[in-house]
Steps between C-alpha positions, in 0.01 A plus 500: 500500500544128431542452124310279265675175425518565126785720372625635173640260240853611576449420867330163457824317432664658806207422725474142388875446510512601867174355622477185291858392556432539868191282456325674784175317440401144455419573141763763419326785319153409614569505867773753469219729396237347722670378817854623553633855487825573321732793466330609181171536689634765738354852481576704189403845391297404195305210355504380141245252365590253227237306309584189303321521164570301184693189409846655511437662836381167635812327365722773644352471848527120491868521406565754777354265758706206372826695466493675836391210717758298689274196454427307184168649399282551192213745483198602295372857527159610376515711184232735627211510746300181452724393213704188572706343221268195484136431579596273786769522772619142438525564127707812567732303730573240227693773311767488774796264466464184705119523531245278328127476562219247505164586353140441602272489197759691304550773762825529696451402863810362678873557462812290515825679585833341415341159470302515826120530509266706711550304824867604491434873451372767737259769376465830684312822437689810608738269683224332699419132465173442313243240595401252228173317432705222347509169687884507482753780554467603136359841411248548219606814316176522306335626819667842489399732219807650334336844492547525879878467485796729463754225450629154589846408623648149505783450750711198409758542779399589857637743756450459873174695511345310209199289595616141526327208328595550137768267367390614154444871561310770682251679275395841625195675348497878543191715512494878452514772768327843481816706555646336189278749310506877491165621626171382354513211251215316334525217250235273351499231235244277331551202271301242313639145506418277204552125540506338161375156606191633679465790253393721789616844621527570872591819690803607698531835676719667759559838658745666737452820696774652713547834672726671751407742778653710777789631292562158351550337842192280475377296207222256416482263205218268396487257208227269374490246219226278362520241226292223349619230269340210322707209377458177321746213516479204262706209631602140452611264779655158479551310825655163573756420232617143531879511503732204532713692750220549752515307825158336456543219245122463476493827308723378217346408169401138460416280203426132452811445290482121456121458516500301824258739673768654721584866453873564507641845576739667260805559711735608221309804376645840583190669635193303414200698373410823330136443598428597864270317739267801501441736210321819603402825329384813677341836434541742790314830508596733782431850625749685714433812700771697681450799729804664657588813684765669710510784747819676611539784751832675554577760770809700586413660838851646528843469347595196709190283463312336216187286540353282226179301479462249213217268412419285200195289426414244233185301434529235229220270391490237225189308407435259221457140400698263286297259291698185419459180306711196593572154354652212694744290297683292756436125538684202637590435137471712188488208263229467234219275615494616863156652576507875447792508256433439131829595336852582614778658292869484583758763406756225559511185706334565836421868437129565454413809296135440401191311606126474441274449803155342471225347712556553873835656416341781294419696813498881486487678834377856540669702774407824669805653670487826694768647728399857592747728673369772730781683677555815702846625589606814683790653687524802730820643647625799695857618500671776696853624428673699770829684440612515862839662442732571210641149550210286619166424340227249580209358305193335655265290287186304583295315236209261464411297194215261433403278208195278471378248246127454559461171316309304763391205291423666168718274281315251282613189317191333355498204261216355292533190279382458141579263215541509123551222243870564435781727618807528277829634642792531259838642610688382194489843334771768522276723715554550869148377581334180387211501256180416691158427355173366642230312316237627543586838652368578846181706527240597756299192400790265586410299813720596796510351848614638835846388600721715728436828682778648712478841662783645705688814582731629771462842650835655580580797722851635542597777742836668545587743779838672518680749718851620429747757618790597271783726597798661335802658665715713269815589696618844398866521406548123458742418220367163387172429675218696341224347712399218729152353461318311773147391574244250617209346310216312670238332286226243516327324213197274546343298219160341568325254273139381509440195283165405347428194287239247394475203733420252222524633142402157363167490682301514173742284296384164360137576574575583863647160581670634812175649631364148552757425771412491870694825548229689316199299614322815619528672159200510272589404139282515187627254238239580237748681273742204477560379143730259323734720294727293283521223758537730803228553760494879548269777614390648161549877502189697395500732198502807726853410615660453155521825302664609173863604478569874512817517289617450143832489310641264761883482499509753217859523378603154625554252212311175508153357542337591831159407644203709396363726775336273751201557730548622854281479806343735747631429848204657681261278304725201566497560874122542497483163323717346772270646766198345326671159523628532858505834683708349777772373263503823301541728801705278729724312258536705180473856625828625645493510880766614747784254554665611825726193496665633183531860627797645683679811629870568466670798662857631491632764735840642413736723693796636306781733604767627266807718479699615197791730436535701178851585390618725220865541401741441215720215380781612266306825449188306409199583718311216661195448720481209744204384706570243775202378695343222700136418569391271782151351499296282729195335350222353716259268317153410622272249327149402590269250333339157507735204487441128518581347839643152430413385852128544428496313168330162478479277194264225393521249216317623192431136402510217754641270229787745430608629844805673355267754336406743777293812542426750776263373769350848534486829310853635456393830655458320829871417501609861452545765764602863518873539559741789534874508431765756585861519388773755441832545326767767466712622212798732464523654152821691416526702180771683305432739213796664326499749212812632329495784246767407244419818306220756509302266274628152585438328833555158655295333771556201724249369754480206738223416743321228688125481434198293598156410373249365749317170434176495306186576701343166402793305644463677837131425558392271782358212295525127438299216344521128425504338156380158603531327163865600463576468874632857512481760776523850348584805712620854471770639729462830691858454622661552161785748483564737211694444181844653548741615230820690438505723194730737317506740204765651276392778261667731250290797392572767241274806505603681183213752501197607702291263289752230416678217679664164441493280809584143583457300819619159613331342800496177695267370771620205706190360671602304809171348610159409362172391651362203311222247529619142528502182700585550865491161672204288605239502773253243635133597526249257654735214424553597136833633371492823300777678317539866598490752217580849632687821433856491631803726501763360271869577476479430129588827333499663163662768292375772269738699283439739218598798292300812413591733216315823420549774243290811448567811298324806366609612155412865554854624437593232249235477227368785285144627530240349507683180600657671803188405697594133490634296789551135598496288813644150473578243767581131527504266800648153534446303820575139589439292809531159649384358831488183698182337628441241767369175358288242678795361695632845593795450268588806299475495126572785262219621276771626265526142379191590295606865480189615687508859617305671776130533439411812303857565384564570132863459400478780246288812469536826316329832427523720193337844513509765230350839593449833330448832680510829319280804535143393565547137399597201714502137383641173626527150359601239761574130463555266794603134479569234759625143462307193612476441873418217737161506673474150649758223542235239576209560265285217372726339242826678577650846527280797402653792313354834401617567145697809401287809442551833328267797480501823300333812645453850358409837646485857367383842615448846353496827693209698355579784740707530817196377686340246265663175393367218279621142546474164324656168597480138389598196705598169337501648150583173328230299689744255662377199694660332798532128561650241729611142433598180677856381431476553122349785298276250323328427831307826538366533852333843470458761229309827519420794279425829674499735200594866468415808707472844345473811718397842367472795733563861593634684802467855627719681749529842655 
């Protein structure tokens, strides 16, 4: 009878050493177990089942995977059924060296591996590529409930059968199989989640049921998880800092220095202003619902055949609204006496740090911002392993994955205008945020007028289909060659977008001034609600639209003076008000409608063949394992969408007296037509992975490989448009080729116990090519010259290099009781990078002149975990910190940085009986906040407070 894939602890190391070093699958262990047969999977007389339970067992299994793989790999193994080390997969991954995460409303969502963000990493489930509802190639890890998983493996060096596309890494998520368990197994858990900013408790529950039949030759496993969460985010936003080093001189600070009425810019100041052009505060209240499940069937019809069916499903929905208040501070001059500005304070010459706005300048805008996320993601796959002979085995795998974001125009960005007597903004304090006060405070009786109403949203559907055949030949009696791997992988991914947006979000601005144009002559408009509000003609909003705030203790914990809770407005009532003014304008101009000209399809079909030889021998009596392989891929790209046809465009003078100012003669949609593009490229990717056992405990690795990452989906779409005022022709480029790089690793790893190791890794990535957006010549359209702005392949390269150090140890045999339950996990990562960009003249310049790294890359990060496991008690205290990182090189006012961030988490459990377990955990114990800044930490661009999460629950198992 064909055995189960799990073995006894003493056999795990042997099995992984043989199979992992051979790298039979594209994801080593995952597809070794799921796709490719190995010698250890041949018929045996008995079957032993091993269950991973507890922190130490999880650490032990993770170290086994790392030690016995020929690749550079790190792994996380679930401590028990439904018990992952962290509440979120992304937050668990950040404990691994070289990995940092970005957060969405305080929750981990996306990962960066060795300085490269999500677009540079490939995510698979059970070795199969997963579709993503993201508009890019990034994968949102908050979609997959951690309770569904058995483990996650991060492969930092590829072998020939590794899925291509990840210059950063390949991240493989593993689900459970029924024959991993011995007979019938049932597990259920329930938790209450307390969010300290909303002061609400929401539920989370999961269960797993698994059983085996027909003498343990057939098994079925089903899991289900449900969770709700409420959250509240208090935030501050500052946009448009006026820096002397920005390209636009009009944005520098000006003052009438000599009293001649001319406003002279300060050109000698270092960075200009602490006060931004916009000051905005927000209160976001969200609800999140996640439903997930998995089904696995496993059948061993005879000793030479194994068939597996795997499926996983996730539904994730977020709903909520952010109520904001905004003040506009920018002006042609910020000097006292200019209308709207009453007082200005200077930290030093030319650097504004305080002001008082009055009159028309004391404008307070209310905003209603909503960006719901409604997603469904699933994957199904069937795998058959056939042991044809003692030497030859084949694996056949077919899979389908789909992800959909159903946001078809549900985003809202609504602005209403109100006024007060004075607005004071003072950034001269030592606090991160300025002191802001309004006189009088805003209330529901404050007159507000309609201003801006933009609705949009893009529905996204992503589908991935794959078929692969993997083979292994293990020649009997060969001295050096242990196996030869070969295979073919055919896949197709299609991403479809459907854009929706308001045609004219300013239709009701300035008392509907635009509605009086000839373009809207057929619209009926009722102007009876127009009022003069502080010198502005506006549609006065009725009292039914403006409602009281629904929050208190705003920015609790953040030093300084912040605005009192402000009123908000009811969007449904607002839209009804718009319909009462002009039903045509409300439904045709403000309501989001399909925008086919901004929608597109992009498809990629890949065909890959590979071959690899696995060699085991000795050098000076030291055993080594060597994997030599090559992967050859052809990628066919198809792109379909609406693009502007320059031959159809006609211009007309906007003003007969100024003929140089032009506009379209007709609607721009009439100049666009449906187009399709096709292109293809080929790559040959060699790889070498070498492992040398210096002693039984000490090993050395060396790897070298060529890798690729395909261009962003947005850059491949069939799309173009004209910016008439700037005389620019913007276009994407479906003909872009991938980013190509050469990379290498050197590691030294000391495994001094089953639960302890000291490892270090040096790595370098030499990126040969980039795709970048820049100037690409000129073109003449209807007699007018336009500069082409498009995505191009650039030979300008870059380099990433880093070091990873990790230490973990259990003190079971070192410390006396009760301290022998203690253990630690420590790691540190340093990574540096530099790259060249193409400037406007296509001359290369090095961003390292300003020491700018890749986006999302923190130079330093570290983890410190202390755990305790003894008897019925488990506890863990974990701290994670990452350095600042670049988010935008060209933000308004300069370079945007996300500040360094550290977070302390705690978890504990108690085994009441062998079946019943009680748990408690706390996330963000010290109530940290995150923030970003422009150029200088005194120019705060964004700051948020998400608060703490506390989980209390129980689980039952039999």
